[in-house]
C-alpha positions as CSV (number, residue, x, y, z in Angstrom):
1,M,-0.1,0.0,0.1
2,S,1.3,3.4,-0.9
3,G,0.9,6.6,0.7
4,V,2.0,8.3,3.9
5,Q,4.4,6.4,6.1
6,A,4.5,6.4,9.9
7,T,8.0,8.1,9.8
8,A,6.4,11.1,8.0
9,V,3.5,11.2,10.7
10,E,6.1,11.0,13.4
11,A,8.3,13.7,12.0
12,A,5.3,16.1,11.6
13,L,4.2,15.6,15.1
14,R,7.8,16.0,16.5
15,E,8.2,19.2,14.7
16,A,4.8,20.7,15.7
17,L,4.2,19.4,19.2
18,Q,7.8,18.6,20.7
19,P,6.5,15.5,22.4
20,L,8.1,14.0,25.5
21,Q,6.8,10.7,24.2
22,L,5.6,9.6,20.8
23,Q,4.5,6.3,19.4
24,V,3.0,6.1,15.8
25,Q,1.8,2.8,14.5
26,D,0.7,1.9,11.1
27,D,-2.6,-0.2,11.6
28,S,-3.4,-0.5,7.9
29,H,-2.8,-4.1,7.7
30,L,-5.8,-4.5,10.2
31,H,-8.1,-2.9,7.8
32,A,-7.3,-4.5,4.6
33,G,-10.5,-5.2,2.5
34,H,-12.6,-2.6,4.0
35,A,-13.8,0.3,1.7
36,G,-11.7,3.0,3.4
37,A,-8.5,1.0,3.0
38,R,-8.2,2.2,-0.5
39,E,-8.4,5.9,0.4
40,G,-5.3,5.8,2.7
41,R,-3.6,4.5,5.7
42,H,-4.8,4.0,9.3
43,F,-2.6,5.0,12.1
44,S,-2.6,5.0,15.9
45,V,-1.0,7.8,17.8
46,R,0.1,7.9,21.4
47,I,1.5,11.2,22.3
48,T,2.6,13.1,25.5
49,S,3.2,16.9,25.0
50,A,3.4,19.8,27.3
51,R,1.3,21.6,24.6
52,F,-1.7,19.6,25.8
53,T,-1.6,20.8,29.5
54,G,-5.1,22.4,30.3
55,L,-6.6,21.4,27.0
56,S,-9.8,19.3,26.4
57,R,-9.5,16.1,24.6
58,V,-11.1,17.8,21.6
59,A,-8.6,20.7,21.6
60,R,-5.7,18.0,21.8
61,H,-7.0,16.2,19.0
62,R,-7.3,19.5,17.0
63,L,-3.6,20.2,17.5
64,V,-2.7,16.7,16.3
65,Y,-4.9,17.2,13.1
66,D,-3.3,20.5,12.6
67,A,0.2,19.0,12.7
68,L,-0.7,16.5,10.1
69,R,-2.8,18.8,8.0
70,S,-0.3,18.5,4.9
71,L,-0.3,14.7,5.2
72,M,-4.0,14.2,5.3
73,P,-4.6,14.4,1.5
74,A,-1.5,12.3,0.8
75,G,-3.1,9.2,2.2
76,I,-4.3,9.3,5.9
77,H,-7.8,7.8,6.1
78,A,-8.1,7.1,9.8
79,L,-6.3,8.3,12.9
80,A,-6.7,6.9,16.5
81,I,-5.3,9.4,18.9
82,E,-4.3,9.2,22.6
83,A,-3.0,12.7,23.7
84,H,-1.7,13.3,27.1
85,A,-0.2,16.1,29.0
86,P,3.0,15.3,31.0
87,G,2.0,13.6,34.3
88,E,-1.3,12.1,33.1
89,P,-1.9,8.4,32.9
């Protein structure tokens, strides 16, 4: 499958959010055969950043999507996000 690679997602998030912890996983193989699989890759992101301190879950997700804005049309179909501030479980 072509499209965006996990390394590109990771680089964009590191640049925009300076995470203390970051894990990007390509889950595309789990979605092979479903209709959206042809539209792009599926990723799971676990990220801890001081930028998330005091923000709601929705605001944190918006920051992640903003960081990946240029990659979305290049082939990200789905994104599962776990976004934490430092010290949160």
